[in-house]
C-alpha positions in Angstrom: 233.7 100.5 94.8 235.0 101.0 98.9 231.9 103.1 98.8 229.4 100.6 97.0 231.0 98.2 99.6 230.2 100.0 102.4 226.7 101.1 101.3 225.8 97.3 100.7 227.1 96.3 103.6 224.9 99.4 105.1 221.8 97.7 103.9 222.5 94.1 104.7 223.0 95.1 108.2 219.5 96.7 108.3 217.7 93.6 107.2 218.8 92.7 110.8 216.8 95.5 112.5 213.5 94.5 113.0 213.3 90.8 111.7 213.7 88.8 114.8 211.8 91.2 116.8 208.6 91.8 115.0 208.4 88.8 112.6 207.8 86.4 115.9 204.7 87.4 116.8 202.5 85.2 114.5 204.3 82.3 116.3 203.4 83.2 119.9 200.6 80.6 119.9 203.4 78.0 118.5 205.9 78.8 121.4 203.0 79.1 123.9 201.3 75.1 123.0 205.7 73.9 122.8 207.2 75.5 126.0 203.7 75.3 128.2 203.4 79.5 128.8 201.1 82.4 128.8 201.0 85.4 126.9 202.8 87.5 129.3 206.1 85.8 128.4 205.7 85.3 124.8 204.9 89.4 125.1 208.2 89.5 126.3 209.6 89.2 122.8 208.6 92.2 121.8 208.9 93.9 124.9 212.4 93.2 126.2 214.2 94.4 122.9 212.2 97.5 123.5 214.3 97.8 126.7 217.3 96.4 125.0 217.2 99.4 122.8 217.3 101.3 125.8 219.9 100.3 127.7 221.9 99.3 124.7 222.0 102.8 122.3 223.8 104.2 125.9 226.7 102.9 125.5 227.1 102.4 121.5 228.8 105.9 121.3 231.4 105.4 123.4 232.1 101.9 121.5 231.8 103.7 118.3 234.8 106.0 119.7 236.6 103.0 121.5 236.5 100.4 118.6 235.5 101.7 115.6 232.4 100.3 113.2 234.0 97.9 111.8 234.5 95.3 114.7 231.3 96.4 116.4 229.6 94.9 113.0 231.2 92.0 113.3 230.6 91.3 116.8 226.8 92.6 116.7 226.5 90.2 113.6 228.2 87.1 115.5 226.1 87.8 118.7 222.8 87.8 116.2 223.7 84.8 114.6 224.4 82.8 117.8 221.4 84.4 119.8 219.3 83.4 116.8 220.7 79.9 116.9 219.7 79.1 120.6 216.8 80.9 120.9 214.4 78.2 120.4 216.1 75.5 122.7 213.8 76.1 125.7 212.4 78.8 128.0 215.6 80.2 129.5 217.3 80.4 125.8 213.8 82.3 124.4 214.7 85.2 126.7 218.3 85.4 126.8 218.5 85.2 123.0 215.7 87.6 122.8 217.7 90.1 125.1 221.0 89.1 123.2 219.3 90.0 119.7 217.9 93.0 121.2 221.4 94.2 122.4 223.0 93.5 119.9 220.3 95.3 117.2 220.5 98.7 119.7 224.4 99.0 118.8 223.3 98.7 114.9 220.3 101.1 115.7 222.9 103.8 116.6 225.4 102.6 114.3 224.0 102.3 111.2 222.8 106.3 111.0 226.8 107.0 111.9 227.9 104.8 108.8 225.7 106.5 106.6 227.2 109.8 107.9 230.8 108.2 107.4 229.5 107.3 104.0 228.5 110.0 102.2 228.7 113.8 103.7 225.8 114.6 100.9 222.7 112.7 99.8 222.2 111.2 103.4 218.2 110.8 102.8 218.5 108.2 99.9 220.8 106.1 101.4 218.6 106.2 105.1 215.3 105.8 103.1 216.9 102.7 101.5 218.0 101.5 104.7 214.1 101.8 106.0 212.8 100.1 103.1 215.3 97.1 103.4 214.5 97.1 107.0 211.0 96.9 106.2 211.0 94.6 103.3 212.3 92.0 105.5 210.1 92.4 108.6 207.6 92.0 106.4 207.8 89.3 104.2 209.3 87.1 107.7 205.8 88.1 109.1 204.1 87.1 106.1 206.4 83.5 105.8 206.4 83.0 109.5 203.3 80.5 109.7 203.8 78.8 106.2 207.4 77.7 106.8 206.6 76.6 110.7 204.0 74.5 109.3 206.1 72.6 107.5 209.5 72.6 109.3 208.3 74.0 113.0 208.8 77.3 114.4 212.0 76.2 115.5 213.7 76.4 112.3 212.0 79.4 111.7 213.7 81.6 114.4 216.7 79.7 113.0 216.5 81.4 109.6 216.2 84.8 111.6 219.8 84.7 111.5 220.6 84.5 107.9 220.9 88.5 107.9 223.3 87.8 110.1 225.4 85.4 108.2 225.1 87.7 104.7 226.9 90.6 106.7 229.5 88.9 108.2 230.2 87.7 104.8 230.1 90.7 102.9 232.8 92.5 106.0 235.4 90.1 104.2 235.1 92.1 101.3 234.8 95.4 103.4 238.8 97.0 103.6 240.4 97.7 107.0 239.3 101.0 108.9 236.5 101.6 107.0 234.3 102.3 109.6 237.0 104.2 111.8 236.9 105.0 115.7 235.6 108.4 115.8 237.1 111.2 118.1 234.7 113.6 119.7 235.5 117.1 118.0 237.0 119.9 119.8 234.4 121.6 122.3 231.9 119.2 122.0 230.4 117.2 124.5 230.9 113.6 124.2 228.6 112.6 127.2 224.9 111.3 126.8 223.9 112.9 130.0 225.9 116.3 129.0 224.2 115.9 125.5 220.6 115.5 127.2 221.3 118.6 129.2 222.6 121.3 127.0 221.5 120.4 123.3 218.2 121.3 122.9 217.9 119.5 119.4 218.7 116.2 121.4 215.7 116.7 123.5 213.6 117.4 120.4 214.6 114.1 118.3 214.3 112.1 121.6 210.9 113.2 122.1 209.7 112.9 118.5 211.7 109.0 118.2 209.8 108.0 121.2 206.2 109.6 120.7 206.5 107.8 116.8 207.6 104.9 118.4 205.1 104.8 121.0 202.6 104.5 118.0 203.8 102.0 116.1 204.6 99.7 118.6 201.1 100.1 120.2 199.7 99.6 117.3 201.4 96.3 116.3 200.2 95.0 119.4 196.8 96.3 119.7 195.5 96.3 116.1 194.3 92.8 115.8 192.7 92.7 118.9 190.8 95.7 118.1 189.6 94.7 114.8 188.7 91.7 116.5 186.4 93.7 118.9 185.2 95.6 116.0 183.9 92.2 114.9 186.5 91.0 112.3 187.7 87.0 112.5 191.1 85.9 114.1 192.0 85.2 110.1 190.9 88.4 108.9 192.6 90.4 112.0 195.9 88.4 111.0 195.7 89.4 107.5 195.0 93.0 108.2 197.8 93.1 110.1 199.9 91.8 107.4 198.8 94.8 105.6 200.2 97.3 107.8 203.5 95.9 107.7 203.4 95.4 103.9 202.0 98.6 103.1 205.4 100.4 104.9 207.9 99.0 102.1 207.2 101.5 99.3 206.6 104.4 102.6 210.0 105.3 103.1 210.8 105.7 99.3 208.4 108.9 99.3 210.7 110.4 101.6 213.3 110.8 99.0 211.0 112.7 96.7 210.1 114.9 99.7 211.0 118.8 99.6 209.1 120.0 102.3 209.4 118.0 105.6 206.6 120.4 106.9 203.8 120.1 104.5 204.8 115.8 105.0 203.8 116.5 108.6 200.8 117.9 108.0 200.3 115.0 105.4 200.7 112.6 107.9 198.7 113.9 110.6 195.6 113.7 108.1 196.5 110.6 107.4 196.8 109.3 111.0 193.6 110.3 111.8 191.2 109.5 108.3 192.9 106.0 109.1 192.3 105.8 113.1 188.7 106.8 112.1 188.6 104.4 109.6 188.9 101.5 112.2 185.4 102.6 113.1 184.2 101.4 109.8 183.7 97.7 108.9 184.6 96.0 105.7 186.5 98.2 103.5 187.2 101.4 106.4 189.1 98.3 108.5 191.5 97.9 105.2 191.8 101.6 104.8 193.0 101.8 108.1 195.7 98.7 108.4 197.2 100.5 104.9 196.9 104.7 106.2 198.0 103.8 109.4 200.9 101.2 108.6 202.0 103.5 105.8 202.3 106.5 107.9 203.6 104.8 110.5 206.8 103.7 108.0 206.9 107.3 106.7 207.4 109.1 110.1 209.6 106.5 111.4 211.9 106.7 108.3 211.7 110.9 108.9 212.9 110.4 112.4 216.0 108.5 110.8 216.6 111.5 108.6 215.6 113.9 111.3 218.8 112.2 113.2 221.3 111.6 110.6 221.1 115.3 109.1 220.8 117.5 112.6 224.5 117.9 112.4 227.8 118.2 110.3 230.1 115.7 112.6 229.2 112.6 113.0 230.1 112.2 116.7 227.0 114.4 117.3 224.9 112.6 115.4 225.7 109.4 117.1 225.9 111.0 120.6 222.1 112.2 119.4 220.7 109.1 117.9 221.8 107.2 121.2 220.2 109.7 123.5 216.8 109.7 121.3 216.6 106.2 120.6 217.4 104.9 124.3 215.0 107.1 125.8 212.6 107.0 123.0 212.4 103.2 123.1 212.1 103.1 126.9 209.2 105.2 125.7 207.7 102.6 123.1 207.9 99.9 125.7 205.9 101.4 127.9 203.1 102.5 125.5 201.4 98.8 124.8 201.2 98.3 128.0 199.6 101.2 129.3 197.3 101.5 126.6 196.3 97.7 127.1 195.6 98.7 131.0 193.9 101.5 130.0 191.2 99.0 127.9 191.1 96.9 130.6 190.0 99.6 133.0 187.3 100.8 130.5 186.7 98.0 128.6 186.4 99.9 125.4 189.2 100.4 122.9 187.7 104.4 122.3 189.7 105.5 125.2 192.9 103.8 123.5 192.0 105.3 120.0 191.3 109.0 121.8 194.7 109.1 123.5 196.3 107.5 120.5 195.2 110.5 118.7 196.2 112.8 120.8 199.9 111.6 120.8 199.9 111.9 117.2 198.8 115.9 117.6 201.8 115.7 120.0 204.3 113.9 117.8 203.7 116.2 114.7 203.5 119.4 116.5 207.1 118.1 117.9 208.1 117.2 114.1 207.3 120.7 113.2 209.3 122.4 115.7 212.2 120.2 114.6 212.0 120.8 111.3 212.3 124.9 111.7 214.9 124.5 114.4 217.3 121.5 112.6 219.1 124.3 109.9 220.2 126.3 113.0 220.6 123.9 115.3 224.3 122.9 114.2 225.3 126.2 115.4 224.3 125.5 118.8 227.3 122.2 119.2 230.1 124.0 117.1 
């Protein structure tokens, strides 16, 4: 019963990890009209959380060791509740609330894989996939209903509704026995310094590169796909619908990982899907739908794979927490740079073709990194023992 309760809390917690960040993008125009701000400020609603992911992830392993998982769940979900409620008041609370949401989610990004490792010592792939599916479902549904709900109730209330997963998590925590997610002491001979982890743990560096590259590709596509579709001749409405497809097809993608027994074959398949999806962007009509579906499915699946590689990279929870913190901290910092750099690249060449070429190169590097990791992980833990 306790294990089921813990898994339930993990899944409810996962509802918080993208909803309040990616589901705000359809409301950018309404925010600009209400607060009389430009697109640069609204873009910060996505960029700031990515920077917070980088900063917040650094301190999370120490917080887990000092406080334990349960107090962190109470604190982060309480912060999410308050931040979502006050965020739409004015411009200052909009940015301040976004920062606090980003910091809370940054802690949860590292905490959830640690909680999974504490809940089960076998079968990590299934709960990891379920956690990724839950996260994607809420983010996709939030994106899909944001505008219709805003038309009825206003965008400010929609922003406040993003606090509901935090409320559900807090209610579920009342059923959780004390000490279910305890402090995790560092095992003998294992480094607890994130800097030392980055310097001495080869696997942590490869995980960081893989996490960063796949995140950069995902957030770059999320940011620029509608503009690319419009540049190819799609209407604003059609471009928005294509972005919704990009997000929605990610829901079943995470379940694929539970059926995969050969990660290397999966990575080669992901490479083919990425390249076919990118090529389909150049075909109008049906090609756009194919591109949105393939790129969305592939981006979601490779993210789930990244989480699974982190969660299965060691038998020691402390090592997993440290590797997760390093991979997510530096990885999301890299991801935050991507949309800005690619946007400037487009402005320089006044064409999206160079951007697509760079993304293709990043895809190749991502897959190569994944292939390196899939061959190294069975022996990786020996270097840390």
